[in-house]
C-alpha positions in Angstrom: -13.8 9.7 9.8 -12.4 6.3 10.9 -9.1 5.2 10.9 -7.4 1.9 11.6 -3.8 2.0 12.0 -1.7 -1.2 11.5 2.1 -1.4 12.2 4.2 -4.4 11.6 7.8 -5.8 11.5 9.3 -5.7 8.0 8.8 -9.5 7.5 7.2 -11.0 4.6 4.8 -13.4 7.2 3.2 -10.1 8.3 2.0 -9.2 4.7 -0.8 -11.8 4.6 -2.0 -10.5 8.0 -2.2 -6.7 6.5 -4.0 -8.0 3.3 -6.8 -9.6 5.7 -7.2 -6.6 7.8 -7.5 -4.6 4.7 -10.1 -6.5 3.3 -12.0 -6.8 6.3 -12.2 -3.1 7.2 -13.0 -2.3 3.3 -15.7 -4.4 3.5 -17.2 -2.7 6.7 -16.3 0.8 4.8 -18.4 -0.2 2.1 -16.2 -1.0 -0.4 -18.0 -3.5 -3.3 -17.5 -6.9 -2.7 -16.4 -7.1 -6.5 -13.5 -5.0 -5.8 -11.9 -6.9 -2.4 -9.6 -9.1 -4.2 -8.1 -5.9 -5.9 -8.0 -4.3 -2.4 -6.4 -7.5 -1.3 -4.0 -7.8 -4.0 -2.9 -4.0 -4.0 -2.4 -3.8 -0.4 0.0 -7.0 -0.7 1.9 -5.7 -3.2 2.5 -2.5 -1.5 3.3 -3.9 1.7 5.6 -6.4 -0.1 7.3 -3.5 -1.7 7.7 -1.7 1.8 9.2 -4.9 3.5 11.7 -5.3 0.6 12.5 -1.7 0.9 13.1 -2.0 4.7 15.2 -5.3 4.4 17.3 -4.2 1.7 18.0 -1.2 3.8 18.6 -2.8 7.0 15.7 -0.6 8.5 14.3 -2.0 11.8 11.1 0.5 11.7 8.0 -0.9 11.2 5.8 -0.6 8.1 3.1 1.2 8.6 -0.5 0.7 6.9 -3.3 3.3 7.7 -7.2 2.1 6.7 -9.3 5.5 6.4 -13.0 5.5 6.2 -14.4 8.8 4.8 -17.8 9.8 3.6 -17.6 8.3 0.2 -14.3 6.6 -0.5 -11.9 4.3 1.5 -8.2 5.0 1.4 -5.3 2.7 2.4 -1.8 4.2 3.1 1.3 2.2 3.0 4.3 3.9 4.4 7.8 2.7 4.6 11.2 4.3 6.0 13.3 3.4 3.3 15.5 6.2 1.5 15.2 6.1 -2.1 14.5 8.3 -5.4 11.4 9.2 -6.8 9.9 6.1 -8.7 11.0 6.0 -12.2 14.5 8.4 -11.4 17.2 6.1 -12.5 19.5 9.1 -12.6 21.2 8.3 -9.1 21.5 4.4 -9.9 25.2 3.1 -9.3 24.2 0.3 -11.8 24.2 -3.2 -11.3 21.8 -4.5 -8.1 20.6 -1.0 -7.7 19.2 -1.0 -11.6 17.4 -4.4 -10.7 16.0 -2.9 -7.3 14.6 -0.2 -9.4 13.1 -2.0 -12.1 11.6 -4.5 -9.3 10.1 -1.4 -7.8 8.8 0.1 -10.7 6.9 -3.2 -11.6 5.6 -3.2 -8.3 3.9 0.1 -8.7 2.7 -0.6 -12.3 0.7 -3.8 -10.5 -0.6 -1.4 -8.1 -1.7 1.1 -10.5 -3.3 -1.5 -12.8 -5.6 -2.7 -9.7 -6.3 0.7 -8.3 -7.7 3.5 -10.4 -6.8 6.2 -7.8 -3.2 5.6 -6.8 -0.5 8.4 -5.1 2.7 7.6 -4.9 5.2 9.8 -2.9 8.9 8.9 -2.0 12.1 10.9 -0.9 15.0 10.4 1.1 13.0 9.7 4.4 10.8 7.3 2.8 7.8 6.5 1.0 4.1 6.5 0.9 1.5 4.7 -1.6 -2.0 6.0 -1.1 -4.9 3.8 -2.8 -8.5 5.1 -2.8 -11.7 3.2 -3.6 -15.4 4.5 -4.0 -17.6 3.4 -1.0 -21.4 2.7 -1.5 -23.3 4.0 1.5 -24.8 1.4 3.5 -28.8 1.2 3.0 -30.9 1.0 6.0 -33.5 -1.5 6.1 -36.9 -0.4 7.0 -39.7 -3.1 7.7 
């Protein structure tokens, strides 16, 4: 199992770099070329979400991205350290801006779910993690 870890300051201009790195590692891991645009978009959405959560919570810790190559799959984990309720839980909202933030968060997660078949989202008062997984095709050795 090979893992590439990327940590970046919670600034929007670093999201593009995360997208490019994710696509390059996904390609090397054997993710189908036809799916690479979806990988880029999903990682961009997840990283943009994490940056927004860090900025709105005043957190200076970096956003963490792990690119994990396993035997028959490739996973990307995007983690944040922002305290937030479990996605879809509006019971603790204070109304107003909090409701808008929850709706934006839910929309971002819906976009990711539309791009990736295998998504797992966890969140609590210590932060959140989005794990996205794609199947890989084993490289075929060409024998002369």
